[in-house]
C-alpha positions as CSV (number, residue, x, y, z in Angstrom):
1,M,0.0,0.3,0.3
2,R,2.0,2.6,-1.3
3,D,4.0,4.7,1.1
4,N,1.9,6.4,3.5
5,P,0.4,3.5,6.3
6,T,-2.9,5.9,6.1
7,Y,-3.7,4.9,2.9
8,L,-4.3,0.9,4.2
9,G,-7.5,2.4,5.0
10,V,-7.8,3.8,1.2
11,G,-7.2,0.2,-0.2
12,V,-9.3,-2.1,1.9
13,L,-12.2,0.3,1.4
14,A,-12.1,-0.2,-2.4
15,Q,-11.9,-4.1,-1.9
16,V,-15.0,-3.9,0.0
17,I,-17.5,-1.7,-1.7
18,T,-19.2,-3.5,-4.8
19,Q,-21.4,-0.5,-5.2
20,L,-21.8,3.1,-5.2
21,G,-23.9,5.2,-6.9
22,T,-23.8,4.3,-10.8
23,L,-20.3,3.6,-10.8
24,T,-19.6,0.1,-12.3
25,T,-15.9,-0.3,-10.5
26,V,-14.8,0.9,-7.3
27,D,-10.7,1.1,-7.0
28,E,-8.5,3.1,-4.7
29,D,-8.4,6.4,-7.5
30,V,-12.0,6.4,-6.6
31,V,-11.9,6.1,-3.2
32,E,-9.1,8.6,-2.5
33,E,-11.5,10.8,-4.6
34,L,-14.3,10.8,-2.0
35,F,-14.6,13.9,0.5
36,S,-13.4,13.5,3.7
37,E,-16.8,13.1,5.5
38,D,-17.6,10.6,3.0
39,L,-14.7,8.6,3.2
40,A,-14.9,8.8,7.3
41,Y,-18.4,7.6,7.5
42,L,-17.8,4.5,5.2
43,Q,-14.4,4.2,7.8
44,S,-16.4,4.1,10.3
45,M,-19.2,1.7,9.0
46,Y,-16.7,-0.6,7.8
47,I,-15.3,-0.5,11.6
48,R,-19.0,-1.4,13.3
49,V,-20.1,-4.2,10.9
50,N,-16.4,-6.2,11.3
51,D,-16.6,-5.5,14.5
52,R,-17.8,-8.8,16.5
53,T,-17.8,-7.0,19.9
54,A,-20.8,-4.7,18.7
55,A,-24.0,-5.9,18.7
56,R,-25.7,-4.7,16.2
57,V,-25.2,-2.1,13.2
58,D,-27.4,0.8,13.6
59,P,-28.2,2.9,10.1
């Protein structure tokens, strides 16, 4: 994952996002171009979904 350790989150999201609006492909370039608030939301959602200690995911 490039030289920046924070880029790991971008790479992970690019691998797990299967659909984003009308885009046919979601890759690292697409994720990098998201607004910071949108990226933070997706990272938070990823953590909540994959946190084995969480009882449920709130919308």
